[in-house]
C-alpha positions as CSV (number, residue, x, y, z in Angstrom):
1,M,-0.6,-18.4,0.0
2,I,0.9,-14.8,0.6
3,S,1.3,-11.6,-1.7
4,I,4.0,-9.3,-0.4
5,I,3.9,-5.5,-1.6
6,I,6.8,-3.6,-1.7
7,P,6.8,0.3,-2.6
8,V,9.8,1.8,-4.2
9,Y,10.7,5.3,-5.4
10,N,14.3,6.2,-6.7
11,E,15.9,2.9,-4.8
12,R,18.7,2.3,-7.5
13,L,21.1,2.1,-4.4
14,R,18.9,-0.3,-2.4
15,I,16.9,-2.3,-4.8
16,P,19.8,-4.8,-5.8
17,R,20.2,-6.1,-2.2
18,T,16.2,-6.1,-1.6
19,L,15.7,-8.2,-4.7
20,E,18.6,-10.7,-3.6
21,K,17.1,-10.9,-0.2
22,V,13.4,-11.1,-1.6
23,T,14.4,-13.8,-4.0
24,E,16.2,-15.8,-1.5
25,F,13.4,-15.8,0.9
26,V,10.9,-16.6,-1.4
27,K,12.7,-19.8,-2.8
28,K,13.0,-21.0,0.6
29,N,9.6,-20.7,1.5
30,E,6.8,-22.0,-0.7
31,L,4.2,-19.9,1.0
32,V,4.8,-16.7,-1.1
33,S,2.7,-16.5,-4.4
34,E,4.0,-13.4,-5.4
35,V,6.1,-10.2,-4.7
36,I,4.6,-7.1,-6.2
37,F,7.0,-4.0,-6.4
38,V,5.0,-0.7,-7.2
39,D,7.5,1.8,-8.6
40,D,6.1,5.0,-7.4
41,G,7.2,7.3,-10.5
42,S,10.9,6.8,-10.1
43,T,13.1,8.8,-12.2
44,D,16.2,6.8,-11.7
45,D,16.8,3.0,-13.0
46,T,15.0,1.5,-10.2
47,A,12.3,0.0,-12.4
48,T,14.9,-1.3,-14.9
49,L,16.7,-3.2,-12.2
50,I,13.5,-4.8,-10.9
51,E,12.3,-5.7,-14.5
52,A,15.5,-7.6,-14.9
53,A,14.6,-9.7,-12.0
54,V,11.2,-10.2,-13.3
55,S,12.6,-11.8,-16.3
56,Q,14.3,-14.5,-14.2
57,N,11.7,-14.8,-11.3
58,P,8.1,-15.4,-12.3
59,F,6.8,-14.6,-8.7
60,I,8.3,-11.0,-8.9
61,K,5.8,-8.3,-10.6
62,I,6.3,-4.7,-11.1
63,I,3.6,-2.1,-11.4
64,R,4.8,1.3,-12.9
65,Q,3.2,4.5,-11.9
66,T,4.0,7.5,-14.1
67,R,4.2,9.8,-11.3
68,N,5.0,9.9,-7.8
69,T,1.6,9.5,-5.7
70,G,3.2,8.6,-2.4
71,K,4.0,5.6,-0.1
72,G,0.4,5.0,1.0
73,A,-0.9,5.4,-2.7
74,A,1.7,3.0,-4.0
75,I,0.6,0.2,-1.4
76,K,-2.9,0.6,-1.9
77,K,-2.3,0.0,-5.7
78,G,-0.3,-3.0,-5.0
79,V,-2.7,-4.7,-2.4
80,L,-5.6,-4.0,-4.7
81,S,-3.9,-5.5,-7.6
82,A,-2.9,-8.6,-5.6
83,R,-4.2,-11.8,-6.9
84,A,-6.6,-13.8,-4.4
85,C,-4.6,-15.3,-1.9
86,D,-4.9,-16.1,2.0
87,H,-2.9,-13.1,3.1
88,I,-1.3,-9.8,2.0
89,L,1.6,-8.4,3.8
90,Y,3.3,-5.0,2.8
91,T,6.9,-3.9,4.1
92,D,9.6,-1.3,3.2
93,T,12.0,-1.4,0.5
94,D,14.9,-1.5,2.9
95,L,13.4,-4.7,4.7
96,S,14.2,-2.9,8.0
97,T,12.2,-5.8,9.5
98,P,13.6,-8.8,7.9
99,L,11.1,-11.1,6.0
100,E,11.7,-14.0,8.3
101,E,9.5,-12.2,10.8
102,L,6.7,-13.0,8.4
103,T,6.4,-16.4,10.3
104,R,5.8,-14.8,13.5
105,L,3.1,-12.7,12.4
106,L,1.5,-15.6,10.7
107,A,1.7,-17.6,13.8
108,R,-0.8,-14.7,15.4
109,M,-3.2,-14.8,12.4
110,E,-5.7,-17.2,14.1
111,N,-8.8,-15.2,15.0
112,A,-7.2,-12.0,13.6
113,D,-7.9,-10.0,10.6
114,V,-4.7,-7.8,10.8
115,V,-1.5,-8.5,12.3
116,I,1.0,-5.5,12.8
117,G,4.8,-5.6,13.5
118,S,5.8,-3.2,16.3
119,R,8.9,-1.5,17.6
120,Y,7.7,-1.0,21.0
121,M,6.9,-4.1,22.5
122,N,8.7,-6.1,25.2
123,D,9.7,-8.6,22.6
124,S,10.9,-6.1,20.1
125,T,14.5,-6.2,18.9
126,L,15.8,-2.7,17.7
127,D,18.8,-1.4,16.1
128,I,18.2,2.3,16.2
129,G,20.3,4.6,14.1
130,L,18.0,7.6,14.6
131,S,19.3,11.0,15.2
132,H,18.3,12.4,18.7
133,K,15.9,14.9,16.8
134,R,14.3,12.1,14.9
135,H,13.9,10.0,17.8
136,L,12.3,12.9,20.0
137,V,9.9,13.8,17.4
138,S,9.1,10.1,17.0
139,T,8.4,9.7,20.6
140,V,6.2,12.8,20.9
141,F,4.3,12.0,17.6
142,N,3.6,8.5,19.1
143,V,2.2,9.9,22.4
144,I,0.0,12.3,20.5
145,R,-1.2,9.5,18.2
146,R,-2.1,7.3,21.2
147,L,-4.3,10.3,22.6
148,I,-6.1,10.9,19.5
149,L,-6.1,7.7,17.5
150,L,-5.5,3.9,18.5
151,P,-4.9,4.1,22.2
152,S,-4.3,0.5,22.4
153,I,-1.9,0.3,19.5
154,H,1.9,0.7,20.6
155,D,3.5,1.3,17.2
156,S,1.2,2.1,14.3
157,Q,4.1,3.1,11.9
158,C,6.2,0.1,11.5
159,G,6.0,-0.8,8.0
160,F,5.4,-4.5,8.2
161,K,1.7,-5.5,8.3
162,I,-0.3,-8.7,7.2
163,F,-4.0,-8.7,6.4
164,T,-6.2,-11.6,5.5
165,Y,-7.2,-11.1,1.9
166,T,-10.9,-10.7,2.9
167,A,-9.9,-8.0,5.5
168,A,-7.7,-6.2,2.8
169,Q,-10.5,-6.0,0.1
170,Q,-12.8,-4.3,2.8
171,I,-10.1,-2.0,4.3
172,F,-8.0,-0.5,1.5
173,P,-10.9,0.8,-1.0
174,L,-11.8,3.0,2.1
175,Q,-7.9,4.4,2.4
176,T,-7.9,8.2,1.6
177,L,-4.3,9.3,2.7
178,S,-1.5,8.7,0.4
179,G,1.3,10.0,2.8
180,F,3.1,8.5,5.9
181,A,-0.3,8.8,7.8
182,F,-1.7,5.9,5.8
183,D,-0.6,3.2,8.3
184,M,-2.9,4.9,11.0
185,E,-5.7,5.2,8.7
186,L,-5.9,1.6,7.8
187,L,-5.8,0.5,11.4
188,V,-8.5,3.0,12.4
189,I,-10.6,1.6,9.2
190,A,-10.1,-1.9,10.6
191,N,-11.3,-0.6,14.0
192,E,-14.4,1.0,12.5
193,Q,-15.1,-2.3,10.7
194,H,-14.8,-4.2,14.1
195,M,-11.9,-6.1,12.7
196,A,-9.5,-8.1,15.1
197,I,-6.1,-6.4,15.3
198,K,-3.2,-8.0,16.9
199,E,0.4,-6.4,17.5
200,I,3.7,-8.3,17.7
201,G,7.1,-7.3,18.5
202,V,9.4,-7.6,15.7
203,T,13.2,-7.1,14.8
204,W,13.8,-3.8,13.2
205,T,17.0,-2.1,12.0
206,D,17.2,1.7,11.1
207,D,19.5,1.8,8.1
208,N,19.7,5.7,8.3
209,Q,19.2,6.3,4.8
210,G,15.6,7.2,4.7
211,K,14.1,9.9,2.6
212,L,11.9,11.3,5.7
213,R,12.1,14.9,6.5
214,V,11.4,14.9,10.2
215,I,9.4,18.3,10.9
216,P,7.6,18.8,7.7
217,T,6.3,15.1,7.7
218,S,5.3,15.4,11.5
219,L,3.2,18.3,10.7
220,Q,1.5,16.8,8.0
221,M,0.9,13.6,10.0
222,L,-0.8,15.9,12.6
223,R,-3.0,17.2,10.1
224,D,-3.5,13.9,8.7
225,M,-4.6,12.7,12.3
226,I,-7.2,15.4,12.4
227,K,-8.5,14.4,9.0
228,I,-8.8,10.7,10.1
229,R,-10.8,11.9,13.3
230,S,-13.1,13.9,11.1
231,N,-13.5,10.8,8.9
232,V,-14.5,8.6,11.8
233,F,-17.1,11.4,13.2
234,F,-18.9,11.3,9.6
235,G,-18.8,7.6,9.2
236,K,-16.7,7.5,6.2
237,Y,-14.7,4.1,7.3
238,R,-18.0,2.2,8.2
239,N,-18.9,0.7,4.8
240,S,-16.5,-0.5,1.8
241,K,-17.3,0.9,-1.4
């Protein structure tokens, strides 16, 4: 059985489509036990729309945070709130990687603790709507990240990752970052815990409606990479709390 975690923040325009696709997928696949939406302090009616779906679909749950804490913190909250199951998947609100790709990740779970979707493998399928500036920054960032952290990982930032329940319970309590660099930190923690990580190409579509501010976010992620390296040096990822 699988728990799916989806963070949301002011997603009034996109959440109806997301709820429709999630509901359709779960009803076709008996492997999903729950879908947890973590509302990260939305100021629009995102949570109200999700709550309406909860009343009709018992597998949908919502966790409401009173203030915006960041995507990484929202996902951590959802993962640590998931009921005992076999695996935990987190994905983005826009479902840029379709939920149907879950089957492909599950097929790679044998002898793995973590399986991550990737946009940069030979078997990846991309529909990229990135601006030239955003694409350039993303490429440069990925090169720097592989030099500083996770040299064997092609894509640390694709928001489609699955963990065994046991691995998740060891990794997420050690997570310290709440911003976009949290993906990197989770994988570094898994490495420090000597866990098996597998990477697989997935289908990914950029809907070009993201809230990412390219330059400020990139600078923050560089600072976060330095923090992660420091945490590794001081052994902060070696043991779960």
